[in-house]
C-alpha positions in Angstrom: 85.6 -69.8 46.0 87.9 -71.5 48.4 90.0 -69.3 50.8 93.2 -70.4 49.0 91.8 -69.1 45.7 91.7 -65.5 47.1 94.9 -63.4 47.3 95.3 -60.7 49.9 97.8 -58.0 48.6 98.7 -54.9 50.7 100.7 -52.8 48.3 101.7 -50.5 51.2 103.2 -53.1 53.4 104.0 -55.6 50.7 102.2 -58.4 52.4 100.9 -61.0 49.8 99.2 -64.2 50.9 96.2 -66.4 50.4 93.1 -66.1 52.5 92.8 -68.5 55.4 89.8 -70.1 57.1 90.3 -67.6 59.9 89.9 -64.7 57.4 86.6 -66.2 56.2 85.0 -65.7 59.7 84.6 -62.1 58.8 82.0 -63.1 56.2 79.4 -62.9 59.0 80.3 -59.9 61.1 83.0 -57.2 61.4 84.0 -54.8 64.2 84.8 -51.1 63.5 85.0 -48.4 66.1 83.9 -51.1 68.6 80.6 -51.7 66.8 79.8 -55.1 65.4 77.8 -55.2 62.1 76.7 -57.8 59.6 79.0 -58.0 56.6 76.4 -58.9 54.0 74.2 -55.9 54.9 77.2 -53.5 54.7 78.2 -54.9 51.3 74.6 -54.6 50.0 74.4 -51.0 51.3 77.7 -50.1 49.6 76.6 -51.5 46.2 73.1 -49.9 46.4 73.8 -46.5 48.1 77.4 -46.0 47.0 78.8 -45.6 50.5 78.7 -46.8 54.1 79.8 -44.9 57.3 81.0 -45.8 60.8 80.7 -43.1 63.4 82.3 -42.6 66.8 80.8 -40.0 69.1 81.6 -38.5 72.5 79.4 -40.1 75.1 76.7 -37.7 76.3 76.1 -37.7 80.1 72.8 -36.1 81.0 72.5 -34.1 84.3 69.0 -35.4 84.9 68.9 -39.2 84.8 65.1 -39.0 84.2 65.3 -37.0 81.0 63.1 -38.6 78.4 65.3 -37.9 75.4 69.1 -37.6 74.9 71.2 -36.2 72.1 73.4 -38.8 70.4 76.5 -36.9 71.3 79.1 -34.9 69.4 80.7 -36.5 66.4 84.3 -37.4 67.1 85.4 -39.6 64.2 83.7 -40.9 61.1 84.9 -43.5 58.6 83.3 -43.5 55.1 83.9 -46.2 52.5 82.8 -45.0 49.1 82.2 -47.0 45.9 84.3 -45.3 43.2 84.1 -47.7 40.3 82.2 -50.9 39.6 82.6 -53.2 36.5 82.0 -56.8 35.7 85.6 -57.6 36.7 86.4 -55.4 39.6 85.1 -53.0 42.3 87.3 -50.1 43.6 86.5 -48.3 46.8 88.0 -45.4 48.8 88.2 -45.2 52.6 88.3 -41.7 54.2 88.3 -40.5 57.8 86.8 -37.4 59.4 88.1 -36.2 62.8 86.8 -33.3 64.9 90.3 -32.3 65.8 91.1 -31.2 62.2 87.5 -30.8 61.0 88.6 -32.3 57.7 88.2 -35.6 55.8 91.4 -37.3 54.7 91.8 -40.4 52.5 93.1 -43.4 54.4 93.5 -45.8 51.4 91.8 -47.6 48.6 90.5 -51.2 48.4 90.0 -53.0 45.1 88.3 -56.4 44.6 89.1 -58.3 41.4 87.1 -61.4 40.6 89.5 -62.8 38.0 93.3 -62.7 37.7 95.4 -64.4 35.1 98.8 -64.4 36.7 100.2 -64.9 40.2 100.8 -61.8 42.4 104.3 -61.8 43.9 104.5 -65.5 43.3 101.2 -66.2 45.1 98.7 -68.1 42.9 95.0 -67.5 43.0 91.8 -66.9 41.0 90.9 -63.5 42.5 92.3 -60.8 44.7 91.7 -58.2 47.4 94.1 -55.3 46.9 94.9 -52.4 49.3 96.5 -49.6 47.3 97.3 -45.9 47.4 97.5 -45.7 51.2 97.9 -42.2 52.5 100.8 -42.0 54.9 100.3 -40.5 58.4 96.8 -39.3 57.6 94.6 -42.0 59.2 94.3 -42.9 62.9 95.3 -46.3 64.2 91.6 -47.3 64.2 91.2 -46.1 60.6 94.3 -48.0 59.4 93.0 -51.1 61.2 89.6 -50.7 59.6 91.2 -50.5 56.2 92.6 -54.0 56.6 89.4 -55.4 58.3 87.1 -54.1 55.5 89.4 -55.4 52.8 89.5 -58.9 54.4 85.7 -59.0 55.3 84.4 -57.6 52.0 86.9 -59.8 50.0 85.8 -62.9 51.9 82.1 -62.0 51.2 82.3 -60.8 47.6 85.0 -63.2 46.3 84.6 -66.2 48.7 80.9 -66.5 49.5 79.5 -64.8 46.3 82.2 -66.1 43.9 82.8 -62.6 42.6 79.2 -62.4 41.2 78.3 -59.0 42.7 75.7 -58.3 40.1 73.1 -60.3 42.0 74.0 -58.6 45.4 71.7 -56.0 46.7 68.2 -57.4 46.1 67.5 -58.3 49.7 68.8 -54.9 50.9 66.5 -53.1 48.4 63.6 -55.2 49.6 64.3 -54.1 53.2 64.2 -50.4 52.4 61.5 -50.6 49.8 58.4 -48.7 50.8 55.1 -50.7 50.7 53.4 -47.7 49.2 55.9 -47.6 46.4 55.4 -51.3 46.0 51.6 -50.9 45.7 52.1 -48.1 43.1 54.5 -50.3 41.2 52.1 -53.3 41.3 49.2 -51.1 40.2 51.3 -49.8 37.3 52.3 -53.3 36.4 48.6 -54.4 36.4 47.6 -51.5 34.1 50.5 -52.4 31.8 49.4 -56.1 31.8 45.8 -55.0 31.0 47.0 -52.8 28.1 49.3 -55.5 26.8 46.4 -58.1 27.0 44.1 -55.7 25.1 46.7 -55.1 22.4 47.4 -58.9 22.1 43.7 -59.7 22.1 43.1 -57.2 19.3 46.0 -58.4 17.3 44.8 -62.1 17.8 41.3 -61.3 16.6 42.7 -59.4 13.6 44.8 -62.4 12.7 41.8 -64.8 13.0 39.7 -62.5 10.7 42.6 -62.4 8.2 42.9 -66.2 8.3 39.2 -66.7 7.7 39.4 -64.4 4.7 42.4 -66.3 3.4 40.6 -69.6 3.8 37.5 -68.3 1.9 39.7 -67.0 -0.9 41.5 -70.4 -1.1 38.2 -72.3 -1.2 37.1 -70.1 -4.0 40.3 -70.6 -5.9 40.0 -74.3 -5.3 36.6 -74.4 -6.9 37.9 -72.4 -9.9 41.0 -74.7 -10.2 38.8 -77.8 -10.0 36.6 -76.5 -12.9 39.7 -75.7 -14.9 41.2 -79.1 -14.2 38.0 -80.8 -15.6 38.3 -78.8 -18.8 42.0 -79.6 -19.1 41.3 -83.3 -18.6 38.6 -83.2 -21.3 41.1 -81.4 -23.6 43.7 -84.1 -22.9 41.3 -86.8 -23.8 40.5 -85.1 -27.0 44.3 -84.8 -27.9 44.9 -88.4 -27.0 42.2 -89.4 -29.4 43.8 -87.4 -32.2 47.2 -88.9 -31.4 45.7 -92.4 -31.8 44.1 -91.3 -35.1 47.3 -90.1 -36.6 49.4 -92.9 -35.1 51.8 -90.5 -33.5 52.8 -92.9 -30.8 54.0 -95.4 -33.3 56.1 -92.8 -35.1 57.6 -91.5 -31.8 58.5 -95.0 -30.7 60.5 -95.6 -33.9 62.8 -92.6 -33.1 65.7 -93.8 -31.1 68.1 -91.4 -29.5 71.6 -92.2 -30.3 73.5 -93.4 -27.3 76.5 -91.4 -26.3 79.8 -93.3 -26.2 81.6 -91.9 -23.2 84.4 -94.4 -23.4 85.2 -93.3 -27.0 85.1 -89.7 -25.9 87.5 -90.4 -23.0 90.0 -92.1 -25.3 90.0 -89.0 -27.5 90.5 -86.7 -24.5 93.4 -88.8 -23.1 95.1 -89.1 -26.5 98.8 -88.3 -26.1 98.5 -88.2 -22.3 100.1 -90.5 -19.7 97.5 -91.8 -17.3 98.1 -93.6 -14.0 95.2 -95.6 -12.4 95.3 -96.2 -8.6 93.1 -98.9 -7.0 90.0 -100.7 -8.4 89.3 -104.4 -8.7 91.4 -106.6 -11.0 88.5 -107.1 -13.4 88.1 -103.3 -13.6 91.8 -102.8 -14.3 91.7 -105.4 -17.1 88.9 -103.6 -18.8 90.8 -100.3 -18.6 94.0 -101.9 -19.9 92.0 -103.2 -22.9 90.6 -99.7 -23.7 93.6 -97.6 -22.7 96.8 -99.7 -23.4 99.1 -96.8 -22.6 97.9 -96.6 -18.9 99.8 -97.8 -15.8 98.3 -99.2 -12.6 99.0 -99.1 -8.9 97.4 -101.5 -6.5 99.6 -101.6 -3.3 101.5 -99.1 -1.2 105.0 -100.3 -2.3 104.8 -98.7 -5.8 107.4 -96.8 -7.8 106.7 -93.1 -7.2 107.9 -92.3 -10.7 104.8 -94.0 -12.1 102.9 -91.0 -10.8 105.5 -88.3 -11.3 105.8 -89.3 -15.0 102.0 -89.1 -15.5 99.8 -86.3 -16.7 96.7 -87.4 -14.9 96.2 -89.6 -11.8 92.8 -91.4 -11.6 92.0 -93.0 -8.2 89.2 -95.6 -7.9 88.2 -95.4 -4.3 86.9 -99.0 -4.3 89.3 -101.9 -3.4 92.1 -99.6 -2.2 93.5 -98.8 1.2 93.8 -95.3 2.7 97.6 -95.6 2.9 97.9 -96.2 -0.9 95.4 -93.4 -1.6 97.2 -90.9 0.7 100.6 -91.7 -0.7 99.5 -91.3 -4.3 97.6 -88.1 -3.5 100.7 -86.6 -1.7 103.0 -87.4 -4.6 100.6 -86.1 -7.2 99.9 -83.0 -5.2 103.6 -82.1 -4.7 104.2 -82.6 -8.5 101.0 -80.6 -9.3 99.5 -83.4 -11.3 95.7 -83.4 -11.8 93.9 -85.9 -9.5 90.5 -87.4 -10.5 88.4 -89.6 -8.2 85.9 -92.2 -9.3 84.0 -95.0 -7.6 82.4 -96.5 -10.7 83.2 -100.0 -11.8 81.1 -99.8 -15.0 83.4 -98.6 -17.8 81.0 -96.3 -19.4 79.9 -94.7 -16.1 83.6 -94.3 -15.1 84.4 -92.6 -18.5 81.5 -90.2 -17.9 82.8 -89.4 -14.4 86.3 -88.8 -15.6 85.2 -86.6 -18.6 83.3 -84.3 -16.2 86.4 -83.9 -14.0 88.7 -83.3 -16.9 86.4 -80.5 -18.2 86.3 -78.7 -14.8 
């Protein structure tokens, strides 16, 4: 993300501002207790181990300058940043300080990294935020309080700026550094054994499937032969029956029987008897045919029609041919508001149209 997309909010001091390009320089290295360390390695260690530490020790001055080994010196101060909670949307950490004067560890403050915010913070707009919260008053040293701000800025620049808040993929390179070659060899050998077992299982399953397929093919070939024989017998039987039909002249008798044709137009007139019908659309020749068969009907062909023609009808029949959308929409809206049944047809043939309308009336 860009620096201006990241909000820095110190709840203790009240400072709320966007990150700057100067803040982003801490993506590379930070300085705590006078020691410079790489930010990316510190972040990876925090996410993998759960904590990181910075120590300040009393300098040990040997009496013999030729002594081969020296102690590292007595621990004076120690800062520890611990990972307290990690989710897909935020990371919360706690910074504490140990001093030899009190021989105790005290909380300095908390640092939270949020990779997505929906609203501005104290009128400052951004997409993510680094938040310093729950600062303990008068418990941390000057260096500890300074480190709180440095760590918040550096880790925020790295996690939210460089990594775009995708901390799930952080840590692999650090794990690779600390990963033992012996452990890696064991893991590879285990993986090889697993692959061998998987291959054996898959090979066995494949061979079993091939055997089943062969058996299925053999069974199908056998059934095909049986079916072919049966088909030959059936063809012979059909030929025998056809000969008998010719003998008794059944074909001639069947051809003389005519199925009475159904008169859908007549049925429609009976169904519409006593009802007021309004026809919308359709070609002129079609409307003339309707008018001859159903004299009591009314017709609408353009958008400037009398709305009462529809409101006073029992059924509205819309022919979707030769009609504009504006006429259809107007007629549909009026009929719908008056709860009048609407039937659609696209047939120009009178009998086919009557069949269409009869089906819709019966629904």
